[in-house]
N, C-alpha and C positions, 0 to 999 in steps of 0.2 A: 782673180784667183779667188774663191770658196769656201767657204770654212760650213761645215751640216756636225753640227753635236743631237748629241742624240740619247735620252738617257738607254741605259744595258733594260738588253731584247729589244732594241729598236736595229738589231742591222745590215749593213753595205748591203748586198751579192756587191754590184760588178757597176763600173761607173764610163759609156762605151759614146765615143764621139754620136751623134745625128747628122751629123754634116763635114764633109771634106776640108771644108775652109778652115777649120778647128781639130784642135790637137788639145787631147786632152788629158793629164794624170793625174793620179789619184795616190791616197798614202791614208791611213787610219791606222790612228793612235786609242789603245782602246785603257779607258781608267774600269774601277772599283764601280764608280758605277755612271760612267756619262761613257761616248763616243766618239772621238773630234775626227774628223774626215777632210784633210785640204785638197782641194779639187784644183788646177792651175789649166785654166785655156787661158792656148795662145791662139793669136791668127798664121798658118800656115806661113813662112815665108813667100811664096807663092802667090799669093793672093793677095794684089795690088788694092790700097785701099780706094777703087774708088768699086769694085768689087763687087762690094757687100753691102743693097740699101734695105728699109727696113727691117722688122724681124723678124729675126731668125733661132731658125731651132737647134744647141750649139752641143747641149746633150741628155741622156739618158740616165738615170737613178734607179737602179730596183734594190729597195725594199726588203726585207723580209721579216711579220712579226717573230717575239715566242714569249713565254713564262705567263701567256694567261691561262685562266680554266674560268672566265667566267660568258657567259651568249658571248657580251660587247666590253670593248677592251676601247679608251681612247689612249692615243700615245702624240706628240710632241713634237717635231725635229724643229728647229734653230738654224738661219739663215742670217749668216751674216758674208759681204761683200765685198773683197778690199780692189780699190785702186791703185793700181802703181804711182807715186807718189802722195797720197790719201790715206795716214793712217794719226788716229783712232777711223775706220769707217763709219759716217755721217749718218741716224738713226732710221733715215730711209733707206737704209740699203740694209736694214736689217727684218730678219721676216721669222714669224711665226708659224707654221702647216700642225696641223691639227689634224688627226688619220682616223677614223673611227673603223677600227677590224670589227667580225662579227663571225662566230663559228654561221648560224645560215645566213642566205640568203636571201631574208627579210623583201620582201619589196611593197607591202601596203601596213596598216593596222585599220580596220573595221571598232570600232563603236557597235554594238547591241541594244538597243535596249524595247524593254514590255510595251513601250507606248512613245510616242511626243511629242504629244500635247499634256500642257497638265494643267486642270483646273484647281486655281488655289484656294479652294473652301479651308482653306488656317487660317486665315486673315479671319474670316468665322466665329471656329471652331478649338481656335487654338490648337488644334489635332496634327501635325506635323503628314505630306502628302508626298508619299515615293514615288518612285521608279526604279524600279533594281536595273542598271547596264552589265553587259559582261564586254569583254575584249577577247578579240581575237587578230591573231597575224595567216596574213599568205605571202606563202614563200614560193620559190621560183618555179620551184615541183608542183603546185598543187592544193601543200600537205594544209590545212588550217590546224594553231592550236589554239591552248583557254593561254590566253598572256596577262588574265584581271588582276591576278598576288602579284606583278610588276610592275604600273601604270604608274605611271604619274600623271594628276588631274589638278584645271585648272578655272571656276565658272568666268565669262569672260564681264557678269557684273551682275556681284552677290546681291544687288535689291532688285533681281527677277528671278536667280536661279539659284540654289548650292548643290555642291557637290560632297559628299560625302570623307572623309579623310584617306578611308579604303579606295576610294575610286568602285566602289558598287553599286551608285545608288545616287541619281539627281531627288535634290528635293526640295520643297518647299516650306520654311514650318511656320511661319504667320505673319513674320520680320519686313515681308519685301516690300516696297515700293509701289510697286508698278510691274507693268506685265509687256509679252513685245512678241511680235509672229517671227523672230528670227535671232531666237537667245541662245549661245554656244558654253557649252564647254568642249576645252581641249584637253585632251588627252592624249600621251606620250609614253614612244616602250622607244626603249634605246635610242636612237637618230631619227624617228619618225615617227613625227607628228600626228590626229584629225580629228575633225571636230566633228563632234554631238548637238545637232542644230533641233531643237523644239518651241513649239507653240505653248506661251504662257500666261493660262486669260489669272484676271483678278476679275474682284466685285465689286463695282463700282460706290464707293457710300457716300448719302448714306445710304442704304436700303430701297426700293422703292413701293412701298404695302399698296398690293390691287385687294377686290372686292368682287365675289362678283356680285353683291346687292347694297347698297347705303345704306337701304332701307329695311330693318326688320320690320316680321311682319305679323300676325300670327294667322294668320288665313288657313288654315289645312289644303294641301295641298299646292301654295300657292309656287309662279314657276318663275324663274329665274334667269335672267342670260346668262350663258357662259362664254368665257373671254375667250376670243381665238391662238390658238396656239404659233404662238410666233416665233419663230429661227429664221434664222443668222446663216446669210449663205457662206458657202468654206473662208472666201477674204474676206467676210467681213471682219471689221475689229468690234466688233459689240452686239451680244447675244441677251436677250433676254432668257434668263434661267429661276424656276421653281428649284429655290434655298429652303422652302418651311420648316420642311423634316433640318437641315440645319442649326435654324437657329429658334426651335422652339423653345425650347430651356431660359431660352435669353429673357421670351414672353413674361408680360404683366408689369407692377408703375402701376394699377391701373386701385383705386380710390372701390373698398368690397360696396360703402352704398351704392355703387353702379349698375343705372337698370340692364344686369348681361351677365353670367356667365360664359365660364369658355367651356367643354363639351371638349375632350381627346383635345384638348390643344389647337384644334384647328377650326372651329366653329364655335360662333359665336350666338347665342341662344335668348331673345330680348324678354325680359321678366314684365314690362313695365311701357306707362307711354314713356319717353322724353328721348335721349344721345347721353352717347358718352363716348370716348374717347382711348384706343389701349397706344402702348406707350413700347415702348424698345429697353432693354436695360443696355 
């Protein structure tokens, strides 16, 4: 014997046998908040004990959902199985089924980002770096709908990348500790979820200072070597990036008696013979 308990709004329309070897009878008792259906399953007397082997599909239950106005709702159905001679049934014979009911047949959700790479310059500047994100759903009929206002989201590792409370952008604010070639932010809508995969680059500290020439000369027209432009390949974990414009506001810390001055904050000019050094704050 099976007992099916469901909240109001989940209606059992019919129960029918799926196997001629089994007889199925059922009865519904409706209450103010719940309905309880008692299903009595008995083997036909004409069936011998050895005629049934392995798992058998015994019956089919047809439910109807009502009284919901949102795009998606979840309903629970509690199942108890009572064997003759066992009362009350053991916990192993109790099962809870969750059914998600949707008004639209949504097949997938897709996060759309302006870019999938973040260069975390916030570690150097303190200014947040963000990329806008939009979420769309795709239905069975091909309809595409913007569901950005209804999604939930979570970063797989906030030490790499973060996501806004409204799930409308991913960002780095300078508090991150490392980068990743496969960072993830998970977006959820109704019963579906989808990842946004990102590559996050972070500066390797301390920064490396490179000069075109370590000897400043008074000779007019002195030619100095130009450093090659070194770039990384797509699959490399490291790359050389010019961040002079990001950190030039923090340059300083030199003695005013030093033998040079800074022109346009990126050019050193020798004033007299001697040596000096530059520091970053």
